[in-house]
C-alpha positions as CSV (number, residue, x, y, z in Angstrom):
1,M,-27.4,24.7,-49.2
2,A,-26.6,23.4,-52.8
3,N,-23.5,24.3,-54.9
4,L,-24.6,26.3,-57.8
5,Y,-22.4,25.7,-61.3
6,S,-22.7,27.2,-64.5
7,I,-22.4,25.2,-67.8
8,E,-19.0,27.6,-68.3
9,N,-17.7,26.5,-65.1
10,L,-18.3,22.9,-65.8
11,L,-16.6,22.8,-69.4
12,I,-13.4,24.2,-67.9
13,G,-10.9,21.5,-67.3
14,K,-12.6,18.9,-69.5
15,I,-10.8,17.4,-72.4
16,Y,-11.9,18.2,-75.9
17,N,-11.1,15.9,-78.7
18,S,-11.7,16.3,-82.5
19,K,-10.0,15.2,-85.7
20,T,-7.7,18.2,-85.6
21,L,-7.4,19.1,-82.0
22,R,-6.8,17.3,-78.6
23,G,-6.3,19.4,-75.2
24,E,-7.9,20.8,-72.2
25,I,-10.8,23.4,-72.2
26,V,-9.3,26.7,-70.3
27,D,-11.9,29.1,-71.1
28,A,-15.8,28.9,-72.1
29,E,-18.5,31.5,-72.8
30,K,-21.8,31.5,-74.4
31,H,-21.2,31.9,-78.2
32,P,-21.2,35.6,-79.1
33,A,-22.6,35.0,-82.6
34,C,-25.9,33.5,-83.6
35,V,-25.0,29.8,-83.8
36,W,-28.0,27.3,-83.5
37,Y,-27.8,23.8,-82.9
38,E,-31.1,21.8,-82.5
39,N,-32.1,21.4,-78.8
40,A,-28.6,22.8,-77.9
41,E,-26.9,26.0,-77.1
42,A,-23.4,27.0,-78.8
43,Y,-20.4,28.0,-76.6
44,L,-17.1,29.0,-77.8
45,V,-14.2,27.5,-76.1
46,R,-10.6,28.0,-76.0
47,V,-8.6,24.8,-75.9
48,R,-4.8,24.4,-74.8
49,G,-3.5,21.8,-77.2
50,E,-1.0,19.1,-76.9
51,F,2.0,21.3,-77.7
52,G,0.8,24.3,-75.5
53,N,-1.2,26.0,-78.5
54,Y,-4.5,27.8,-78.1
55,Q,-7.3,27.6,-80.5
56,Y,-10.8,28.3,-80.4
57,R,-13.7,25.9,-81.0
58,T,-17.2,26.1,-81.2
59,I,-19.4,23.2,-79.2
60,A,-22.9,22.5,-78.6
61,V,-24.3,21.7,-75.1
62,M,-27.8,19.9,-74.5
63,N,-29.6,21.8,-72.0
64,N,-32.3,19.6,-70.7
């Protein structure tokens, strides 16, 4: 039997890195607002920054 993973589960624990924030993704969910990226799905992630602060970011995930 194969293990079954969701995109949300695969995002948790990954490092998020942008110009304004670097940290670990601690929570992820399909974005509740109607956010559209071409050929990708939007997810709202909560990131624990380097100084222990939490911020939310929208990311796009390609679903081939």
